[in-house]
N, C-alpha and C positions, 0 to 999 in steps of 0.2 A: 297689940293693936290698941290704939287710943280711941277717944271719942270723936275722932276726926270724920269729916264728910269727904275728904279727898280720896283719890284712888289709891288702893294698896295693891302693889304689883309683886307677885312671886316670880322672881327671875333666878336664873342659875340652875344647875342640874342637881343640886343638893335637895335634901328633904327639910321642910320647915314644919315644926310642930308647935302651933300657937296653943297656949294653955290658958286656963281661967275663963272668967266671964268678961268677954270683950264687948265694949260699947261702940265699936266701929260702925259707922253708918254709910260709908261711901261705897264705891264700886270695888270689887275684888277681881283682879285680873291674874290669871295663872298663865304665865308666858312659857315656862318650862319648869322641869323638876316636879317635885311632889309636895303638895300641901296636905298634911296628915292631921285629921281631927278625930276626937273621940266624943264630941258633943256639939250640937248645933250652935251653942253659944260661943264656941271657939271661933266661929266665922263672923261674929258680930251680931247686930240686930237683924231681925227677920226680913227687913226690907233690903238687905244687901244683895246686889246682883252679882252672880258669879260669871265671869267671862273667861272662856278658854280662848286665849289669843295666840297660842302656839302649842307645842307638843307637851302639854302639862297634864298632871294627874291629880285628882282629888281623891284622897284615900280616907275611908271611914273605918276606923279601927274598933268601933263599938256600935251596938244597936242604937239607932236614932231615927226619929221622924223629923225631917228637916225641910220645911217648905222654903224654897229659894227660887228665884228666877235664874235660869241658866242660859247663857248664850254661847254659841260657838262661832267665832269670827271666821270670815272667809279664808279658806286655806289652812285653818288651824285643825289640830287633832286633840280632842279632849278625852281623857280616860277616867272612868270611875273605878277605883280599886276598892272592892268590898271585902272586908275581912272574912265574912261568912254569911250565907243567906242569899237574898235577892235584892236587886235594885228595882224599885217600882217608880215609873215616871207617870205622873198624873197631873191633870189640870187642863185648862183651856188654851193650850199651846198649839203649835203647829210644827210639823216637820215638812219642809219643802223640798222640791227636787232640784233646786239650784244650790249654789255654794253657801248660802246662809241658812242656818238652822237656829230656831229659837223655841225653847220649851218654857212655858210660862211658870210651871211649878215642878219642883223635883222633891220627891219624898223618898228617903232611904228607909227601906224596911228590911232589917237584917235579923 
C-alpha cells in the first residue's frame, strides 16, 4: 500500500498479506477473501476506515491493539479471524437493529 488517500479494495477469494509500515490513508474495503495482518501498521495510518462490503475476513495473526473505525455495509458479512485470545470492541459506536452496523472503534486484544 502506498501513501494514497484513494480506496483500497480487497477483492477475490485469495488471502492478501500486506507487510511493512504502510502510509495508506484512504478507505479500506474488504469485498471478499481474507486480509491477514500481524501489525496495525499493515493497515495504514490509524485514520483508515475498514469497510466490510461483502463476505470478507480480517485476520489478525499476532497480538495487537488496533483502533480503527469499522463499518459493515448493508447485506455484507464481515468476519474477524483472531489467531488466539479475544476480540474486544470498544468505543462510542452503535449496533443498530436494521441492516446497517457501525462500530466507531475496534481494538484487537489477543
